[in-house]
C-alpha positions in Angstrom: -16.7 -2.1 6.9 -14.5 -3.9 4.4 -11.1 -3.5 6.0 -8.7 -1.5 8.1 -5.3 0.1 7.8 -2.5 -0.5 10.3 -1.3 2.9 11.7 1.9 3.2 13.6 2.2 5.6 16.5 5.0 5.9 19.1 3.9 6.4 22.7 6.5 8.3 24.7 7.1 7.4 28.4 5.0 10.5 29.4 2.0 9.1 27.4 2.2 11.5 24.5 1.9 10.1 21.0 4.3 10.7 18.1 2.9 10.5 14.6 4.9 8.8 11.8 5.9 12.2 10.3 7.8 12.8 13.5 9.9 9.6 13.6 9.7 7.6 10.3 12.3 9.7 8.5 14.8 9.2 11.3 14.0 5.5 11.4 14.6 5.3 7.6 18.0 7.1 7.9 19.2 4.7 10.7 17.9 1.5 9.0 15.6 0.9 12.0 12.7 1.1 9.6 13.4 -2.4 8.4 13.1 -3.9 11.9 10.1 -1.6 12.6 8.5 -2.7 9.3 9.0 -6.3 10.1 7.4 -5.9 13.5 4.4 -4.0 12.0 3.9 -6.7 9.3 4.1 -9.5 11.9 1.7 -7.7 14.2 -0.7 -6.9 11.3 -0.6 -10.5 10.0 -1.3 -11.8 13.5 -4.4 -9.6 13.8 -5.5 -10.5 10.2 -5.3 -14.2 11.1 -7.4 -13.6 14.2 -10.0 -11.8 12.0 -9.9 -14.6 9.4 -10.7 -17.2 12.0 -14.1 -15.6 12.8 -17.0 -15.7 10.4 -18.0 -12.1 11.4 -14.6 -10.7 10.4 -13.1 -13.2 7.9 -13.9 -10.8 5.0 -11.9 -7.9 6.4 -8.7 -6.8 4.7 -5.8 -5.1 6.4 -3.6 -2.5 4.7 0.0 -2.0 5.8 2.2 0.9 4.7 5.6 -0.3 3.5 8.4 2.2 3.5 10.6 2.7 0.4 13.6 1.5 2.4 11.9 -1.7 3.4 10.4 -2.4 0.0 13.9 -2.6 -1.6 15.2 -5.1 0.9 16.3 -8.2 -1.1 14.7 -10.5 1.4 11.3 -8.7 1.6 9.4 -11.4 -0.3 11.0 -14.3 1.8 10.4 -12.4 5.0 6.8 -11.7 4.1 6.2 -15.3 3.1 7.7 -16.5 6.4 5.5 -14.1 8.5 2.4 -15.3 6.6 3.3 -18.9 7.3 4.1 -18.3 11.0 0.9 -16.3 11.6 -1.4 -18.3 9.4 -2.8 -15.2 7.8 -4.3 -15.6 4.3 -2.4 -13.2 2.1 -5.5 -12.4 0.1 -6.6 -10.3 3.0 -3.3 -8.3 3.1 -2.7 -5.1 1.2 0.6 -3.3 0.9 0.4 0.5 0.6 3.1 2.0 -1.5 3.9 5.7 -2.2 4.3 7.1 -5.7 7.9 8.2 -4.9 8.8 4.5 -4.2 7.2 3.3 -7.5 9.1 5.8 -9.6 12.4 5.8 -7.7 13.4 2.3 -9.1 10.6 1.2 -11.3 12.2 -2.1 -12.4 13.0 -3.2 -8.8 9.6 -2.2 -7.6 7.8 -4.0 -10.4 9.8 -7.2 -9.7 9.1 -7.0 -5.9 5.4 -6.3 -6.6 5.0 -9.3 -9.0 6.7 -11.6 -6.5 4.5 -10.5 -3.7 1.4 -10.7 -5.9 2.3 -14.4 -6.5 1.9 -14.8 -2.7 -1.6 -13.3 -2.9 -0.9 -9.8 -1.6 -2.7 -6.9 -3.2 -1.4 -3.3 -3.6 -2.7 0.2 -3.0 -0.9 3.3 -4.3 -1.1 6.0 -1.6 -0.9 9.8 -2.1 -1.6 9.7 -5.8 -1.0 13.0 -7.4 1.8 14.4 -5.2 4.1 15.2 -8.1 5.4 11.9 -9.4 2.2 10.8 -11.1 2.5 8.8 -14.3 -0.3 6.8 -15.8 2.3 4.5 -17.5 3.2 2.8 -14.2 -0.5 2.4 -13.3 -0.8 0.3 -16.4 2.4 -1.7 -15.8 2.1 -2.5 -12.1 -0.4 -4.8 -10.3 -2.1 -2.0 -8.4 -5.5 -2.8 -7.0 -6.4 0.5 -5.3 -5.5 4.1 -5.9 -5.7 6.6 -3.0 -5.9 10.2 -4.3 -3.8 12.5 -2.2 -5.7 14.3 0.6 -4.5 17.7 -0.7 -7.0 17.2 -3.6 -9.7 15.5 -1.6 -9.8 18.0 1.3 -11.4 20.7 -0.8 -13.0 18.6 -3.5 -16.5 19.8 -2.6 -15.6 23.5 -2.4 -12.7 24.1 -4.8 -13.6 23.8 -8.5 -10.0 23.1 -9.5 -9.6 20.2 -7.0 -12.9 18.8 -8.1 -11.9 18.9 -11.8 -8.6 17.2 -11.0 -10.3 14.4 -9.1 -13.0 14.0 -11.8 -10.3 13.8 -14.4 -8.2 11.2 -12.5 -11.3 9.0 -12.0 -12.3 9.4 -15.7 -8.8 8.5 -17.0 -8.4 5.6 -14.6 -11.8 4.2 -15.7 -10.6 4.4 -19.3 -7.2 2.8 -18.4 -8.9 0.1 -16.5 -11.4 -0.5 -19.3 -8.6 -0.5 -21.9 -6.5 -2.9 -19.8 -9.5 -5.2 -19.4 -10.2 -5.1 -23.1 -6.6 -5.6 -24.1 -6.3 -8.5 -21.7 -9.6 -10.0 -22.8 -8.5 -10.1 -26.5 -4.8 -10.5 -26.0 -2.8 -13.8 -25.7 
């Protein structure tokens, strides 16, 4: 085990659980998502700091999904830095998961936020890759550490030749992009 992902569920008074698909959209429309996101980040960083204080779990990373609405908040970087300081979590163990739609909706703003958060030590994962907004250009231009191919391709990768071909192609292209980026960075200024 190298890490975990924080998953949000809403437990109703009767004990039933609501999955994010059932309440996140409403939370985003009402701006409650910003407060929920702050609470999730604070809770995740508190747990990460606990893990980092023990030799057995110090190596673990913790991924947190950040909503598009929360990511464009002007104080996101300052809020994140404050939470990291308050909890004592080492930001190198924290990974923000972003969706493709967020990345392409306002590329310049997203890139700026990502670079500022990267300076704090946070890494990034691009979630649900291949869901209709895919562009290899932003993969090269943004500080993305991990790419999660959408489950719609992965679900049948062993039984569907088309899905397998798509996944193989994505991996091959990314290996080339990564190699090219590495080579360009190695010989560049």
